[in-house]
Structure formats: structure tokens, C-alpha cells
C-alpha positions in Angstrom: 0.0 0.0 0.0 1.4 3.4 -1.0 1.2 6.1 1.6 0.9 9.8 0.8 1.7 12.6 3.3 -0.8 15.4 4.0 0.9 18.8 3.6 -0.1 22.2 5.0 -0.9 24.5 2.1 -2.1 27.6 3.9 -4.0 28.5 7.0 -7.3 27.1 5.6 -6.3 24.0 3.6 -4.1 21.0 3.3 -3.1 19.0 0.3 -2.1 15.5 -0.7 0.1 14.4 -3.6 -1.4 12.0 -6.2 0.9 9.6 -7.9 1.8 10.7 -11.5 1.4 7.1 -12.7 -2.2 7.2 -11.7 -2.7 10.6 -13.4 -1.1 9.2 -16.6 -3.6 6.4 -16.6 -6.4 8.9 -16.5 -4.8 10.9 -19.4 -4.3 14.1 -17.3 -0.6 14.6 -18.0 1.1 15.7 -21.2 4.1 13.9 -22.7 6.5 15.8 -20.3 4.6 14.6 -17.3 2.9 18.0 -16.6 -0.7 18.4 -15.8 -2.5 19.2 -19.0 -5.4 21.6 -19.0 -7.8 22.5 -16.1 -9.4 19.7 -14.1 -11.7 19.7 -11.1 -12.1 17.0 -8.5 -15.1 16.5 -6.2 -13.8 15.4 -2.8 -16.4 13.8 -0.5 -16.0 12.7 3.1 -17.4 9.2 3.3 -16.7 8.0 6.8 -14.2 8.5 9.6 -10.8 8.6 7.9 -12.2 7.9 4.5 -12.7 10.2 1.5 -13.6 9.6 -2.2 -12.3 11.6 -5.1 -14.1 11.9 -8.4 -12.9 13.7 -11.5 -15.6 16.1 -12.7 -15.9 16.7 -16.5 -17.5 19.6 -18.3 -16.9 22.5 -15.9 -16.2 25.7 -17.7 -13.7 28.0 -15.9 
């Protein structure tokens, strides 16, 4: 099981790193391994210590 560390981003939020291999599988990275385009993710608290992430398509920014 891979473990990812939570990181303090600012006073109001924390972040987590998602593995690039997983992002490549989803087609979210360009040929240089950089995030390609704008993407949004819906994060839902499911239960104690459990969250789900869902890539949301079709949001215009």
C-alpha cells in the first residue's frame, strides 16, 4: 500500500500528492509529465478517515 503525506498549504487548507502514474492512466498529463489543462475533482468525506475523489468533467472556468 502506497502512503501519501498530508501537507499544510495555507491557513485554511491541506493537500495530498497524487501519484503521476495514476494521473497518466487517467490521461491528465502531457508527454512531459505535466498536468494538461484544467481539471476539477469532487472530494467527499465518506466516513471516519475515508474520502472519495471523483474527476468532474464539463466544468467551464
